[in-house]
C-alpha positions in Angstrom: 262.7 45.3 90.9 265.1 42.3 91.2 268.1 42.0 88.9 269.3 38.8 87.2 271.5 37.8 90.2 269.0 38.4 93.0 266.2 36.1 94.2 262.6 37.4 93.6 261.2 38.1 97.1 257.5 37.1 97.4 255.2 38.0 100.3 252.4 35.5 100.5 249.4 36.8 102.5 247.0 33.9 103.3 245.1 33.1 106.5 245.0 29.3 105.7 248.3 27.5 106.6 247.5 24.5 104.4 247.0 26.8 101.3 250.2 28.6 102.2 252.1 25.3 102.3 250.6 24.2 99.0 251.6 27.5 97.4 255.2 27.1 98.7 255.4 23.5 97.3 254.4 24.7 93.8 257.0 27.5 94.0 259.7 24.9 94.9 258.8 22.9 91.7 259.6 25.8 89.4 262.8 24.9 87.4 265.7 27.1 88.1 263.4 29.2 90.4 265.0 32.1 92.1 262.4 32.8 94.7 262.4 33.7 98.4 259.0 33.4 99.9 257.8 34.9 103.2 254.3 34.1 104.6 252.0 36.2 106.8 248.6 35.0 108.0 246.7 38.1 108.9 245.6 41.4 107.5 247.3 43.7 110.0 250.7 42.0 109.7 250.3 42.2 105.9 249.7 45.9 106.1 252.9 46.4 108.1 255.0 44.3 105.7 253.7 46.0 102.6 254.4 49.4 104.1 258.1 48.4 104.4 258.3 47.7 100.6 260.9 44.8 101.2 259.3 42.4 98.6 259.2 42.3 94.8 255.8 40.6 94.5 252.7 40.4 96.8 250.4 37.4 96.5 247.2 38.0 98.4 244.3 35.7 99.3 241.0 37.3 98.5 239.5 36.3 101.9 241.6 37.3 105.0 239.4 36.5 107.9 237.0 39.4 108.4 238.8 41.4 105.8 239.5 40.8 102.1 242.5 41.3 99.9 241.0 44.0 97.7 241.1 46.3 100.7 244.9 46.0 100.6 244.9 46.8 96.9 242.9 50.0 97.6 244.8 51.1 100.7 248.3 50.7 99.1 247.2 52.0 95.7 248.4 48.9 93.8 248.0 50.6 90.4 250.8 53.1 91.4 253.2 50.8 93.2 256.2 49.4 91.3 255.7 45.9 92.8 252.9 43.7 91.3 250.0 42.4 93.4 248.6 38.9 92.5 245.2 37.9 93.8 244.4 34.4 95.0 240.9 33.0 95.4 239.3 29.7 96.3 236.8 29.7 93.4 236.3 31.4 90.0 234.3 34.6 90.4 234.1 37.1 87.5 232.9 39.9 89.8 235.8 39.4 92.2 238.3 39.2 89.3 237.1 42.5 87.7 237.2 44.2 91.1 240.8 43.1 91.7 242.0 44.0 88.3 240.3 47.5 88.5 242.1 48.1 91.8 245.5 47.3 90.2 246.0 43.5 90.6 248.5 42.3 88.0 246.9 38.9 87.8 244.4 36.6 89.3 244.9 32.9 90.3 242.5 30.2 91.5 243.8 28.0 94.2 244.4 24.4 93.1 244.1 25.4 89.4 247.7 26.4 88.7 250.9 24.4 88.4 254.5 25.5 88.6 254.6 26.5 84.9 251.6 28.8 85.1 252.8 30.3 88.4 256.3 30.9 87.1 254.8 32.6 84.0 252.4 34.8 86.0 255.2 35.9 88.4 257.7 36.7 85.6 255.1 38.5 83.4 253.7 40.5 86.3 257.2 41.8 87.3 258.1 42.5 83.6 254.8 44.5 83.1 255.5 46.6 86.2 259.0 47.2 85.0 257.8 48.4 81.6 255.2 50.6 83.3 257.9 52.2 85.4 260.0 52.9 82.3 257.1 54.4 80.5 256.2 56.6 83.4 259.8 57.8 83.7 259.8 58.7 80.0 256.6 60.7 80.4 258.1 62.5 83.4 261.2 63.4 81.4 259.2 64.6 78.4 256.9 66.6 80.7 259.9 68.2 82.5 261.5 69.1 79.1 258.2 70.7 78.1 258.0 72.7 81.3 261.6 73.9 80.9 260.8 75.0 77.3 257.7 76.9 78.5 259.6 78.6 81.3 262.4 79.8 78.9 260.0 80.8 76.1 257.8 82.7 78.5 260.7 84.5 80.0 262.0 85.5 76.6 258.5 86.7 75.5 258.1 88.8 78.6 261.1 91.1 77.9 260.0 92.4 74.5 256.3 92.6 75.7 257.4 94.8 78.6 259.3 97.0 76.3 256.2 97.4 74.0 254.2 98.4 77.1 256.7 101.0 78.1 257.0 102.6 74.6 253.2 102.7 74.2 252.9 104.3 77.6 255.5 107.0 76.6 253.6 107.8 73.4 250.3 108.1 75.3 251.9 110.4 77.9 253.1 112.7 75.1 256.8 112.0 75.1 256.8 111.8 71.3 254.6 114.9 70.8 250.9 115.5 70.7 248.6 112.7 69.4 245.0 112.9 68.2 242.1 111.4 70.1 241.8 108.6 67.5 245.5 107.7 67.9 245.1 107.8 71.7 242.1 105.4 71.4 244.1 103.0 69.3 247.2 103.2 71.6 245.1 102.6 74.8 243.5 99.5 73.2 247.0 98.3 72.3 248.2 99.0 75.8 245.3 97.0 77.3 246.0 94.1 74.9 249.6 94.2 75.9 248.6 94.1 79.6 246.5 91.0 79.0 249.5 89.4 77.1 251.8 90.1 80.1 249.3 88.6 82.5 249.1 85.4 80.4 252.9 85.2 80.3 253.1 85.7 84.1 250.6 83.0 84.6 252.5 80.6 82.5 255.8 81.5 84.1 254.4 81.0 87.6 253.0 77.5 86.7 256.3 76.6 85.0 258.3 77.5 88.1 255.9 75.6 90.2 256.0 72.4 88.1 259.8 72.6 87.9 260.1 72.8 91.7 262.1 76.0 91.5 259.7 77.9 93.7 260.6 78.3 97.4 258.4 79.7 100.2 259.4 82.3 102.8 257.0 81.3 105.5 256.3 83.9 108.2 253.6 84.6 110.8 250.9 86.4 108.7 247.9 88.5 109.7 245.3 86.9 107.3 242.7 89.6 107.9 245.2 92.3 106.9 246.0 90.4 103.7 242.3 90.1 102.8 241.6 93.8 103.5 244.6 94.7 101.3 243.4 92.5 98.4 239.9 94.0 98.6 241.3 97.5 98.5 243.6 96.7 95.5 240.7 95.2 93.5 238.2 97.9 94.4 238.7 99.6 91.1 237.5 96.6 89.2 234.7 95.6 91.5 233.4 99.2 91.7 233.4 99.3 87.9 231.3 96.1 88.0 229.1 97.6 90.7 229.9 94.7 93.0 230.0 94.9 96.8 232.8 92.9 98.4 231.9 92.4 102.1 234.4 91.1 104.6 233.4 89.9 108.1 236.6 90.5 110.1 236.9 88.5 113.3 237.2 90.4 116.6 240.8 89.1 117.1 243.5 88.8 114.4 243.9 85.4 112.9 247.6 84.5 112.2 248.7 81.9 109.8 252.1 80.5 108.8 252.4 81.4 105.1 254.5 83.0 102.4 253.0 86.5 102.2 253.6 87.0 98.4 252.4 83.6 97.2 249.5 83.2 99.8 248.3 86.7 98.8 248.4 85.9 95.1 246.5 82.6 95.7 243.8 84.3 97.7 243.6 87.3 95.4 243.0 84.8 92.5 240.0 83.3 94.3 238.5 86.7 95.1 239.2 87.9 91.5 237.4 84.8 90.2 234.4 85.5 92.4 234.2 88.9 90.8 234.8 87.7 87.2 232.1 85.1 87.3 229.5 87.2 88.9 227.2 89.6 87.1 227.3 93.3 87.7 225.6 94.4 90.9 226.2 91.1 92.8 227.7 90.8 96.2 230.8 88.8 97.2 231.2 87.8 100.8 234.6 87.0 102.4 234.7 85.4 105.8 237.7 84.5 108.0 237.6 82.2 111.0 239.7 79.7 113.0 238.9 76.0 112.8 241.0 73.5 114.9 244.6 74.3 113.8 243.7 76.1 110.6 242.9 79.6 109.4 239.9 79.3 107.1 238.9 81.8 104.4 235.6 81.4 102.6 234.8 83.4 99.4 231.2 83.3 98.5 229.7 84.7 95.3 226.2 84.7 93.8 227.4 84.3 90.2 227.1 81.7 87.4 228.0 78.7 89.6 229.6 75.4 88.6 227.9 72.2 87.6 228.8 68.9 89.3 230.3 67.7 86.0 232.5 70.8 85.6 233.8 70.6 89.2 236.2 67.8 88.1 237.8 70.2 85.6 238.1 73.1 88.0 241.6 72.6 89.3 243.1 71.0 86.1 245.8 72.9 84.3 244.7 74.8 81.2 241.1 73.8 81.8 238.4 76.4 81.3 234.8 76.0 82.1 232.3 77.5 79.6 229.7 79.7 81.1 227.9 83.0 80.1 230.8 85.1 81.4 233.9 83.0 80.4 234.3 84.5 76.9 233.7 88.0 78.2 236.2 87.7 81.1 238.9 85.7 79.4 241.7 83.7 81.2 244.3 81.0 80.8 242.8 78.2 82.9 245.9 78.2 85.1 244.8 80.3 88.1 242.9 77.7 90.2 245.5 75.0 89.4 248.3 77.4 90.6 246.4 78.4 93.7 245.7 74.8 94.7 249.4 73.9 94.3 250.6 76.9 96.2 248.2 76.1 99.1 249.4 72.5 99.1 253.0 73.7 99.5 251.6 75.5 102.6 250.2 72.2 103.9 246.8 73.8 103.2 243.9 73.0 100.9 241.2 74.5 98.8 237.7 73.1 98.1 234.5 74.4 96.5 230.8 74.0 96.9 228.6 75.3 94.1 225.2 75.3 92.5 224.7 76.2 88.8 223.2 79.7 88.3 223.2 80.3 92.1 226.9 80.8 93.0 229.9 79.2 94.5 231.8 79.2 97.8 235.6 78.6 97.8 237.1 77.4 101.1 240.8 77.9 101.7 242.6 76.5 104.7 246.2 77.1 105.9 247.9 76.2 109.2 247.5 78.6 112.1 250.6 80.3 113.5 251.5 78.7 116.8 
């Protein structure tokens, strides 16, 4: 944003030279105006100039030959940019105006219907509004960061005594404090299981806090993805066997190697496989496949469980969001696992997506770059 001693740099995007000259003449009439104006007459040049972010305000004609100005608003995400975009049009059109404002235009002017006073006011107000928005966003970022720091510290401090509780309960159950009755053992085992759930929740919160605070770093190596999948299936076999679920893995003929952090990639993938088990009824199958596609290693985890409605898919990867279904209360959870997995895969330059049908099951698709 310009300061008090700097001219306001305007980029005018208009394919009509006469209209551009008229706009410049109005600008020159603004009393004590501190404006530097640059004009481009076609869409492609406008794209190049906007990408450089050299201007303080963009004034865009709605019609730009075969293109229109709203396409620029959409492409450059005008809502998110610190510079205001002002739309020009040759005639009043409520539909065009609503579309432009929805896509982030700061204001809307009709050619020939504004003088130097109105133009000056529109320019100054648009810049000021963007400045206030930026200040408000920065405030929210700082508040959010403080919150994440508090959660990280609080979770870490909670984990230490919770771990001690687990150890002491385990010692009593194992007889280090003498013989215990069956009733005492039953109560202690329940307390031990509750403590385990508490530790899992604390670990989930700590992982997400480290992620959000940008304190997590990856050790990327060449990784045999099939080996990781087989290890996860083996480690979770106790739970899936208890639920009478068959986890099938179609291993490709040749190993598939990806560039990934073994610990975090394994945790993200294990979370998806665990979710497939959690939200499938007893006796259902889970199918895991691995394949190469272009430059990516692709893992698909298919279940035949409760499925996800189209409406709930929007909430699936949102932090602390849990989707209500027949198994959600029974299985428990924090609503952090899928958010964390998506962010971890994004750090790997990978992705995660889902296709699902309610009451028929879901397929999660994970993609990470292949090792060269």
